[in-house]
C-alpha positions as a LaTeX table, in Angstrom:
\begin{tabular}{lrrr}
\hline
Residue & $x$ (\AA) & $y$ (\AA) & $z$ (\AA) \\
\hline
Met1 & 7.64 & 11.27 & $-1.49$ \\
Cys2 & 6.28 & 8.18 & $-3.10$ \\
Glu3 & 2.54 & 7.72 & $-3.68$ \\
Leu4 & 0.43 & 4.58 & $-2.28$ \\
Phe5 & $-2.96$ & 3.18 & $-3.45$ \\
Cys6 & $-5.17$ & 0.41 & $-2.14$ \\
Leu7 & $-8.34$ & $-0.87$ & $-3.22$ \\
Ser8 & $-10.38$ & $-3.46$ & $-1.09$ \\
Ser9 & $-13.65$ & $-4.35$ & $-2.90$ \\
Arg10 & $-16.53$ & $-6.41$ & $-1.69$ \\
Leu11 & $-16.68$ & $-8.26$ & $-5.25$ \\
Pro12 & $-14.13$ & $-9.02$ & $-7.68$ \\
Thr13 & $-13.47$ & $-5.88$ & $-9.84$ \\
Thr14 & $-11.53$ & $-4.85$ & $-12.83$ \\
Thr15 & $-9.15$ & $-1.94$ & $-11.68$ \\
Thr16 & $-7.42$ & 0.11 & $-14.15$ \\
Ile17 & $-4.93$ & 2.30 & $-12.87$ \\
Ser18 & $-3.39$ & 5.59 & $-14.80$ \\
Leu19 & $-0.24$ & 6.12 & $-12.76$ \\
Glu20 & 0.82 & 9.03 & $-14.73$ \\
Lys21 & $-2.28$ & 10.90 & $-13.70$ \\
Phe22 & $-2.39$ & 9.47 & $-10.17$ \\
Ala23 & 1.39 & 10.77 & $-10.01$ \\
Arg24 & 0.32 & 13.99 & $-11.05$ \\
Arg25 & $-2.42$ & 14.04 & $-8.44$ \\
Gly26 & 0.10 & 13.62 & $-5.77$ \\
Gly27 & 2.39 & 16.50 & $-7.00$ \\
Leu28 & 5.20 & 14.21 & $-8.44$ \\
Gly29 & 4.83 & 15.44 & $-11.93$ \\
Gly30 & 7.45 & 13.53 & $-14.10$ \\
Ala31 & 9.64 & 12.64 & $-11.21$ \\
Ile32 & 8.84 & 8.78 & $-11.46$ \\
Asp33 & 11.46 & 6.51 & $-10.70$ \\
Gly34 & 9.42 & 3.22 & $-10.88$ \\
Trp35 & 6.20 & 1.89 & $-10.38$ \\
Gly36 & 4.32 & $-1.39$ & $-9.30$ \\
Leu37 & 1.02 & $-3.09$ & $-9.31$ \\
Ala38 & $-0.07$ & $-6.00$ & $-7.13$ \\
Phe39 & $-3.23$ & $-7.89$ & $-7.69$ \\
His40 & $-4.12$ & $-10.53$ & $-5.45$ \\
Asp41 & $-5.41$ & $-13.81$ & $-6.59$ \\
Gly42 & $-6.22$ & $-15.95$ & $-3.85$ \\
Arg43 & $-3.02$ & $-17.05$ & $-1.84$ \\
Asp44 & $-0.81$ & $-15.66$ & $-4.59$ \\
Val45 & $-0.39$ & $-12.28$ & $-5.91$ \\
Arg46 & 0.17 & $-11.05$ & $-9.61$ \\
Leu47 & 2.99 & $-8.72$ & $-9.44$ \\
Tyr48 & 4.12 & $-6.09$ & $-12.09$ \\
Lys49 & 6.55 & $-3.52$ & $-11.85$ \\
Glu50 & 9.26 & $-1.52$ & $-13.56$ \\
Pro51 & 12.21 & 0.83 & $-12.51$ \\
Glu52 & 11.23 & 3.70 & $-14.77$ \\
Pro53 & 8.40 & 5.89 & $-15.59$ \\
Ala54 & 5.09 & 4.52 & $-16.35$ \\
Glu55 & 4.43 & 6.76 & $-19.36$ \\
Asp56 & 4.65 & 5.03 & $-22.73$ \\
Ser57 & 5.54 & 1.58 & $-20.77$ \\
Ala58 & 4.74 & $-1.23$ & $-23.10$ \\
Trp59 & 4.61 & $-3.56$ & $-19.62$ \\
Leu60 & 1.96 & $-1.41$ & $-18.03$ \\
Ser61 & $-0.01$ & $-1.23$ & $-21.45$ \\
Phe62 & $-0.05$ & $-4.91$ & $-21.48$ \\
Val63 & $-1.22$ & $-4.99$ & $-17.63$ \\
Thr64 & $-4.18$ & $-2.68$ & $-18.55$ \\
Gln65 & $-5.30$ & $-4.82$ & $-21.63$ \\
Arg66 & $-5.25$ & $-7.86$ & $-19.50$ \\
Arg67 & $-8.14$ & $-6.42$ & $-17.33$ \\
Leu68 & $-7.30$ & $-8.26$ & $-14.15$ \\
Ser69 & $-9.84$ & $-8.89$ & $-11.78$ \\
Ser70 & $-9.29$ & $-8.79$ & $-7.89$ \\
Arg71 & $-10.75$ & $-7.86$ & $-4.64$ \\
Leu72 & $-7.38$ & $-6.40$ & $-3.36$ \\
Val73 & $-5.00$ & $-4.16$ & $-5.52$ \\
Leu74 & $-2.18$ & $-2.20$ & $-4.31$ \\
Ser75 & $-0.16$ & 0.26 & $-6.23$ \\
His76 & 3.26 & 2.22 & $-5.71$ \\
Ile77 & 4.90 & 5.16 & $-7.54$ \\
Arg78 & 8.38 & 5.65 & $-6.54$ \\
His79 & 10.26 & 8.90 & $-6.12$ \\
Ala80 & 13.85 & 7.47 & $-5.15$ \\
Thr81 & 15.12 & 8.61 & $-1.61$ \\
Arg82 & 17.40 & 5.77 & $-0.79$ \\
Gly83 & 18.85 & 3.04 & $-3.08$ \\
Gly84 & 19.48 & 3.23 & $-6.85$ \\
Ile85 & 16.82 & 2.96 & $-9.42$ \\
Ser86 & 16.59 & $-0.59$ & $-9.97$ \\
Phe87 & 14.38 & $-3.47$ & $-10.06$ \\
Ala88 & 15.11 & $-4.73$ & $-6.73$ \\
Asn89 & 14.31 & $-1.28$ & $-4.97$ \\
Thr90 & 11.00 & $-0.96$ & $-6.73$ \\
Gln91 & 7.88 & $-1.48$ & $-4.97$ \\
Pro92 & 5.60 & $-3.39$ & $-3.81$ \\
Phe93 & 7.73 & $-5.85$ & $-2.12$ \\
Val94 & 6.41 & $-9.52$ & $-1.99$ \\
Arg95 & 7.40 & $-12.43$ & 0.40 \\
Glu96 & 5.90 & $-15.76$ & 1.18 \\
Leu97 & 4.90 & $-16.68$ & 4.80 \\
Gly98 & 2.60 & $-19.19$ & 5.88 \\
Gly99 & 2.00 & $-20.63$ & 2.48 \\
Arg100 & 0.75 & $-17.20$ & 0.75 \\
Met101 & 2.41 & $-14.11$ & $-0.75$ \\
His102 & 2.42 & $-11.05$ & 1.50 \\
Val103 & 2.76 & $-7.59$ & $-0.24$ \\
Phe104 & 4.23 & $-4.19$ & 1.45 \\
Thr105 & 4.25 & $-0.62$ & 0.28 \\
His106 & 5.84 & 2.40 & 2.08 \\
Asn107 & 6.62 & 6.07 & 1.45 \\
Gly108 & 8.58 & 7.98 & 4.05 \\
Arg109 & 12.28 & 7.66 & 5.26 \\
Leu110 & 13.16 & 5.65 & 7.76 \\
Asp111 & 16.83 & 6.76 & 9.23 \\
Gly112 & 18.92 & 4.32 & 11.14 \\
Ile113 & 16.43 & 1.32 & 10.25 \\
Glu114 & 19.65 & $-0.77$ & 8.96 \\
Ser115 & 20.88 & $-0.92$ & 12.53 \\
His116 & 17.66 & $-2.86$ & 13.64 \\
His117 & 18.33 & $-5.61$ & 11.09 \\
Ala118 & 22.21 & $-5.60$ & 10.97 \\
Asn119 & 23.90 & $-8.70$ & 12.40 \\
Lys120 & 20.95 & $-10.68$ & 12.92 \\
Arg121 & 20.23 & $-14.12$ & 11.81 \\
Gln122 & 16.98 & $-13.75$ & 10.24 \\
Arg123 & 14.53 & $-15.41$ & 7.80 \\
Phe124 & 13.91 & $-12.45$ & 5.73 \\
Arg125 & 16.46 & $-10.42$ & 4.11 \\
Pro126 & 16.17 & $-7.49$ & 1.82 \\
Val127 & 17.28 & $-7.90$ & $-1.85$ \\
Gly128 & 17.57 & $-4.29$ & $-2.70$ \\
Glu129 & 18.92 & $-1.28$ & $-0.40$ \\
Thr130 & 15.75 & 0.61 & 0.37 \\
Asp131 & 14.65 & 1.55 & 4.00 \\
Ser132 & 11.34 & 0.22 & 2.97 \\
Glu133 & 12.07 & $-3.18$ & 2.32 \\
Ile134 & 13.94 & $-3.77$ & 5.40 \\
Ala135 & 10.91 & $-2.68$ & 7.21 \\
Phe136 & 9.00 & $-5.15$ & 5.40 \\
Cys137 & 11.60 & $-7.87$ & 6.29 \\
Leu138 & 11.55 & $-6.64$ & 10.03 \\
Leu139 & 7.74 & $-6.80$ & 10.00 \\
Leu140 & 7.47 & $-10.44$ & 8.56 \\
Glu141 & 9.95 & $-11.61$ & 11.22 \\
Arg142 & 7.46 & $-10.40$ & 13.97 \\
Leu143 & 4.51 & $-11.99$ & 12.28 \\
Ala144 & 6.26 & $-15.29$ & 11.54 \\
His145 & 5.44 & $-17.15$ & 14.48 \\
Leu146 & 1.69 & $-16.42$ & 13.75 \\
Trp147 & 1.93 & $-18.20$ & 10.49 \\
Ser148 & 3.52 & $-21.57$ & 11.77 \\
Asn149 & 0.09 & $-23.48$ & 11.37 \\
Glu150 & $-2.20$ & $-23.51$ & 8.17 \\
Ala151 & $-5.10$ & $-21.44$ & 9.58 \\
Val152 & $-5.14$ & $-17.77$ & 9.22 \\
Pro153 & $-4.05$ & $-16.15$ & 12.40 \\
Ser154 & $-6.85$ & $-13.95$ & 14.25 \\
Asp155 & $-7.44$ & $-10.30$ & 13.32 \\
Asp156 & $-6.63$ & $-9.13$ & 17.03 \\
Ala157 & $-3.27$ & $-11.05$ & 16.97 \\
Arg158 & $-2.24$ & $-9.47$ & 13.69 \\
Phe159 & $-3.55$ & $-6.00$ & 14.55 \\
Ser160 & $-1.46$ & $-6.11$ & 17.95 \\
Ile161 & 1.82 & $-6.93$ & 16.31 \\
Ile162 & 1.34 & $-4.40$ & 13.40 \\
Ser163 & 0.47 & $-1.75$ & 15.54 \\
Arg164 & 3.50 & $-1.94$ & 17.72 \\
Phe165 & 5.45 & $-2.38$ & 14.70 \\
Ala166 & 3.97 & 0.86 & 13.15 \\
Ala167 & 4.78 & 2.67 & 16.65 \\
Asp168 & 8.63 & 1.59 & 16.37 \\
Leu169 & 8.65 & 2.94 & 12.76 \\
Arg170 & 7.32 & 6.45 & 13.74 \\
Gln171 & 10.53 & 6.82 & 15.67 \\
Leu172 & 12.50 & 6.78 & 12.63 \\
Gly173 & 10.53 & 9.02 & 10.53 \\
Pro174 & 7.49 & 9.21 & 8.02 \\
Ala175 & 5.99 & 5.65 & 8.11 \\
Asn176 & 2.90 & 5.35 & 5.85 \\
Phe177 & 2.52 & 1.90 & 4.60 \\
Ile178 & 0.01 & $-0.73$ & 3.31 \\
Tyr179 & 0.58 & $-4.21$ & 4.21 \\
Thr180 & $-1.55$ & $-7.31$ & 3.07 \\
Asp181 & $-1.27$ & $-10.88$ & 3.79 \\
Gly182 & $-4.28$ & $-11.48$ & 1.11 \\
Asp183 & $-6.83$ & $-12.29$ & 3.84 \\
Ser184 & $-6.79$ & $-8.65$ & 5.29 \\
Val185 & $-5.11$ & $-5.31$ & 4.48 \\
Phe186 & $-3.34$ & $-3.21$ & 7.01 \\
Val187 & $-3.16$ & 0.60 & 6.46 \\
His188 & $-0.94$ & 3.01 & 8.56 \\
Gly189 & $-0.89$ & 6.77 & 8.10 \\
His190 & 1.50 & 9.24 & 9.59 \\
Arg191 & 3.20 & 12.03 & 7.93 \\
Arg192 & 4.22 & 13.01 & 4.33 \\
Thr193 & 5.48 & 15.73 & 2.48 \\
Gln194 & 2.69 & 18.27 & 1.82 \\
His195 & 2.21 & 20.36 & $-1.26$ \\
Asp196 & 3.33 & 23.45 & 0.95 \\
Gly197 & 6.91 & 21.49 & 1.67 \\
Thr198 & 6.31 & 20.73 & 5.28 \\
Ile199 & 6.19 & 17.04 & 6.47 \\
Ala200 & 3.04 & 16.69 & 8.43 \\
Pro201 & $-0.07$ & 14.46 & 8.72 \\
Pro202 & $-1.99$ & 13.29 & 6.99 \\
Gly203 & 0.13 & 10.83 & 5.41 \\
Leu204 & $-2.97$ & 8.68 & 3.94 \\
Trp205 & $-6.65$ & 9.15 & 3.17 \\
Cys206 & $-9.54$ & 6.76 & 3.16 \\
Leu207 & $-12.85$ & 6.74 & 1.11 \\
Ser208 & $-15.68$ & 4.05 & 1.32 \\
Arg209 & $-18.15$ & 4.14 & $-1.67$ \\
Arg210 & $-20.87$ & 2.41 & $-3.20$ \\
Cys211 & $-20.37$ & 1.91 & $-6.90$ \\
Thr212 & $-23.88$ & 2.72 & $-8.64$ \\
Gly213 & $-22.14$ & 3.74 & $-11.43$ \\
Glu214 & $-18.49$ & 4.93 & $-12.91$ \\
Ser215 & $-17.03$ & 7.90 & $-11.17$ \\
Glu216 & $-15.82$ & 10.13 & $-14.07$ \\
Glu217 & $-13.99$ & 12.24 & $-11.32$ \\
Leu218 & $-12.06$ & 9.10 & $-10.01$ \\
Ala219 & $-11.32$ & 8.26 & $-13.56$ \\
Arg220 & $-9.78$ & 11.69 & $-14.14$ \\
Ala221 & $-7.51$ & 11.07 & $-10.92$ \\
Gly222 & $-6.38$ & 8.05 & $-12.97$ \\
Val223 & $-8.57$ & 5.02 & $-11.31$ \\
Val224 & $-11.23$ & 3.43 & $-13.35$ \\
Ile225 & $-13.31$ & 0.86 & $-11.39$ \\
Glu226 & $-15.58$ & $-1.79$ & $-13.11$ \\
Pro227 & $-18.12$ & $-3.42$ & $-13.44$ \\
Ala228 & $-19.82$ & $-0.73$ & $-11.22$ \\
Glu229 & $-22.45$ & $-3.11$ & $-10.04$ \\
Pro230 & $-25.08$ & $-1.85$ & $-7.62$ \\
Met231 & $-24.03$ & $-4.34$ & $-4.88$ \\
Gln232 & $-20.23$ & $-3.44$ & $-5.24$ \\
Glu233 & $-18.67$ & $-1.56$ & $-2.47$ \\
Val234 & $-15.12$ & $-0.47$ & $-2.27$ \\
Leu235 & $-12.65$ & 1.03 & 0.34 \\
Leu236 & $-9.93$ & 3.18 & $-1.08$ \\
Phe237 & $-6.91$ & 4.45 & 0.38 \\
Ala238 & $-4.25$ & 6.86 & $-1.37$ \\
Ser239 & $-1.66$ & 9.42 & $-0.53$ \\
Val240 & $-3.99$ & 12.28 & $-1.49$ \\
Pro241 & $-7.79$ & 12.40 & $-2.03$ \\
Leu242 & $-8.48$ & 11.44 & $-5.77$ \\
Thr243 & $-12.00$ & 12.98 & $-6.09$ \\
Gly244 & $-14.02$ & 15.66 & $-4.38$ \\
Glu245 & $-15.77$ & 13.26 & $-2.22$ \\
His246 & $-15.54$ & 12.74 & 1.50 \\
Trp247 & $-12.35$ & 11.35 & 2.02 \\
Arg248 & $-11.22$ & 10.93 & 5.40 \\
Pro249 & $-7.65$ & 11.88 & 6.39 \\
Leu250 & $-6.17$ & 9.25 & 8.78 \\
Met251 & $-4.73$ & 10.53 & 11.93 \\
Glu252 & $-1.29$ & 10.75 & 12.62 \\
Gly253 & $-0.25$ & 7.17 & 13.62 \\
Glu254 & $-3.71$ & 5.59 & 12.81 \\
Leu255 & $-3.64$ & 1.82 & 11.70 \\
Val256 & $-6.62$ & 0.56 & 9.81 \\
Ala257 & $-7.54$ & $-3.06$ & 9.34 \\
Ala258 & $-9.85$ & $-4.05$ & 6.42 \\
Arg259 & $-11.27$ & $-6.87$ & 4.49 \\
Ser260 & $-13.47$ & $-6.92$ & 1.53 \\
Ser261 & $-14.43$ & $-3.36$ & 1.66 \\
Glu262 & $-15.21$ & $-3.46$ & 5.34 \\
Ile263 & $-13.12$ & $-1.72$ & 8.04 \\
Leu264 & $-12.52$ & $-4.31$ & 10.68 \\
Arg265 & $-10.60$ & $-2.15$ & 13.25 \\
Ser266 & $-9.13$ & 1.24 & 13.53 \\
Ser267 & $-6.69$ & 2.63 & 16.24 \\
Ser268 & $-8.32$ & 6.11 & 15.87 \\
Glu269 & $-10.22$ & 5.87 & 18.79 \\
Ala270 & $-7.43$ & 5.09 & 21.04 \\
Leu271 & $-5.26$ & 8.04 & 19.50 \\
Ser272 & $-8.12$ & 10.40 & 20.04 \\
Gly273 & $-8.52$ & 9.50 & 23.58 \\
\hline
\end{tabular}
């Protein structure tokens, strides 16, 4: 399955990601069919992606040298299961809504999702052939009415719609996804292919940490966060734990909303109850 990663930080930070190391940590080895990085920049996003392995990529080397600073970074490493190996099928996917860029990444397999989008007149339509992009289009259709005004919709309104959307996706198959509108990030953990071959939770893991210094262990896993200022706080989400720190597994079907390294809301209490 694909590998997801998200960083939400209190202060702008330069984040360097070694996608090859990250993929090996998740057990993909050399089976990389594409990679993508999205750095939020205000209402817009800097998107870099290629439908090929990241190893020896001149484009990825350029991105690393740019040393982009952002408070919100998403990454996706693709292992193709549906749709050809092409730029259009490479994540993250981005679309404009409400005068800002929205970003979506997903791993899993959503069987039959095409029928939910077929023969419907909708604003958002997929460019490629993946079930992940169709899911993103369907999510934006549900959110569109909230963005009819210039103001950012309330956290509760967005969380409610995304929660129902996630529940619908879970009926189709593994539905781990990370979605952001640039203001908040919404992370949904479900199931994924584990190292023993079973498809089971957790689908995503979460770590909250204060950066009092560079983490050598995190760097070995492929992620370097700098500058490591004493007041910097980061919230990390990944398909597998990247360090020996206390990563919390997201419960099956848990949705987390976060902003600037702070978790705003989680559905974990409702699920455990």
